[in-house]
Structure formats: structure tokens, C-alpha cells
C-alpha positions as CSV (number, residue, x, y, z in Angstrom):
1,M,-91.9,-19.4,-50.6
2,V,-94.9,-18.6,-48.4
3,D,-93.3,-19.3,-44.9
4,C,-90.0,-17.7,-45.9
5,I,-89.7,-15.0,-43.2
6,F,-87.6,-12.7,-45.9
7,C,-90.3,-13.3,-48.7
8,R,-93.0,-12.2,-45.8
9,I,-90.9,-9.2,-45.1
10,V,-90.7,-8.3,-48.8
11,R,-94.4,-8.9,-49.2
12,R,-94.8,-6.5,-45.9
13,E,-96.3,-9.1,-44.2
14,A,-94.1,-9.3,-41.4
15,P,-92.3,-6.4,-39.3
16,A,-89.0,-4.8,-40.4
17,R,-87.5,-1.5,-40.5
18,I,-87.1,-1.7,-44.5
19,I,-85.0,1.1,-45.9
20,Y,-84.9,0.3,-49.6
21,Q,-87.1,-1.6,-52.0
22,D,-87.4,-1.8,-55.5
23,E,-89.0,-4.0,-57.8
24,E,-86.2,-6.5,-57.6
25,V,-84.3,-5.9,-54.1
26,T,-85.2,-5.0,-50.5
27,A,-83.4,-3.8,-47.8
28,F,-83.9,-3.6,-44.0
29,H,-81.9,-3.5,-40.6
30,D,-81.1,-7.0,-38.9
31,A,-83.5,-8.1,-36.3
32,H,-80.0,-9.2,-34.4
33,P,-77.4,-6.6,-35.3
34,Q,-73.7,-7.4,-35.2
35,A,-72.6,-4.1,-35.7
36,P,-74.0,-0.7,-34.9
37,V,-74.8,-0.8,-39.0
38,H,-76.4,-4.3,-39.8
39,V,-78.6,-4.0,-42.9
40,L,-79.4,-7.2,-44.9
41,I,-80.3,-6.9,-48.7
42,V,-82.3,-9.7,-50.4
43,P,-84.0,-10.2,-53.6
44,N,-87.5,-10.0,-53.9
45,R,-87.6,-13.2,-55.7
46,H,-87.1,-16.3,-53.5
47,I,-83.6,-17.8,-54.2
48,V,-82.4,-20.2,-51.5
49,G,-78.9,-19.0,-51.5
50,I,-75.8,-18.3,-53.8
51,A,-75.1,-22.1,-54.4
52,Q,-78.6,-22.2,-56.1
53,T,-78.5,-18.8,-58.2
54,R,-77.9,-19.2,-62.2
55,P,-75.9,-17.3,-64.8
56,E,-79.0,-15.2,-65.6
57,D,-79.2,-14.0,-61.8
58,A,-75.7,-11.9,-62.5
59,P,-77.8,-8.7,-63.1
60,L,-79.9,-9.1,-59.8
61,L,-76.6,-10.1,-57.8
62,G,-74.9,-6.8,-59.4
63,K,-77.7,-4.9,-58.3
64,M,-77.7,-6.2,-54.8
65,L,-74.0,-4.7,-54.6
66,V,-75.0,-1.5,-56.1
67,V,-77.5,-1.1,-53.3
68,A,-75.4,-2.0,-50.9
69,R,-72.7,0.7,-51.7
70,Q,-75.4,3.2,-51.9
71,L,-77.1,2.2,-48.5
72,A,-73.0,2.3,-46.9
73,E,-73.1,6.1,-48.3
74,D,-76.7,6.9,-46.7
75,L,-75.9,5.0,-43.4
76,K,-72.2,6.9,-43.4
77,V,-70.2,3.8,-43.1
78,T,-68.1,4.4,-46.4
79,D,-65.1,4.6,-44.2
80,G,-65.3,1.1,-43.7
81,Y,-67.7,-1.8,-44.0
82,R,-68.0,-5.6,-44.9
83,L,-70.2,-7.3,-47.1
84,V,-71.2,-11.1,-46.3
85,V,-72.9,-13.8,-48.0
86,N,-73.3,-17.0,-46.2
87,S,-73.8,-20.1,-48.0
88,G,-75.2,-23.4,-46.2
89,P,-75.7,-24.4,-42.5
90,L,-71.9,-24.7,-41.9
91,S,-71.5,-21.0,-43.0
92,G,-73.8,-19.8,-40.4
93,Q,-76.5,-19.2,-43.1
94,S,-80.0,-19.6,-40.7
95,V,-82.4,-18.2,-43.2
96,F,-82.3,-19.9,-46.5
97,H,-83.4,-16.8,-48.7
98,L,-80.1,-15.4,-50.5
99,H,-79.2,-12.5,-48.5
100,L,-76.2,-9.9,-48.3
101,H,-75.0,-8.7,-45.3
102,L,-73.8,-4.9,-45.1
103,L,-72.1,-4.6,-41.6
104,G,-70.2,-1.2,-40.6
105,G,-69.8,1.7,-37.7
106,R,-67.2,-0.3,-35.9
107,P,-63.9,-1.8,-36.5
108,L,-64.3,-5.0,-38.0
109,R,-61.6,-7.7,-37.3
110,W,-60.0,-10.4,-39.6
111,P,-60.3,-13.1,-40.0
112,P,-63.9,-13.1,-39.2
113,G,-65.9,-15.8,-37.3
């Protein structure tokens, strides 16, 4: 999708503090962080959201989780972090490109929201 901000970040056409990128996944710091560590992990291929994934996307979804774990180690938040995927406008999803939030660096309360 040409106008998607996350697609533009993946293609490096929009500014972002990218901290990881390979042929399948890109990770960058959130522009409006909700915690000291707030990273977004996105598939490089445009997928609107988790509801639009297919069974064949399972390896990609798993890769996103593995990248999140590695980034949590790199960013030194392994003492506690949260992974969040919002699905649809009522969940708070505001960019309709699948993304995984990695939040850490402070106590995270439950329930969220």
C-alpha cells in the first residue's frame, strides 16, 4: 500500500529510528512512546491487521515474536515487558498495518487501557 506510513518506513521513505530490519520484518521506535522502551515490529509486507492474516503467515508472525524477544534483550528490558497487538479501531489500532508493540522500562499495570 503506497500511502501506508509503516510501508513508507519499511522502504525508508519516511523518517523513523529503525533498530532492526531484514527481508521480512522491520522494527523502529514508536514516534509517541507510551513507555521508556516502545518499539513497533512490523512485517515488511503490508497486512492490514491480525484479522487479515492467513495460516501461511504463521512463520512471519513467529518471526515477529522472536525479533521482539531479541530486541527486549538488546534494550535491556528482560525483567519485564509487554507485547501488544491491537485489532481494529475499537482496540485502538490507528495505523492499519499489522504491528506488534514492545513496551518496557517501567512497571506495566494490569488491566491495560
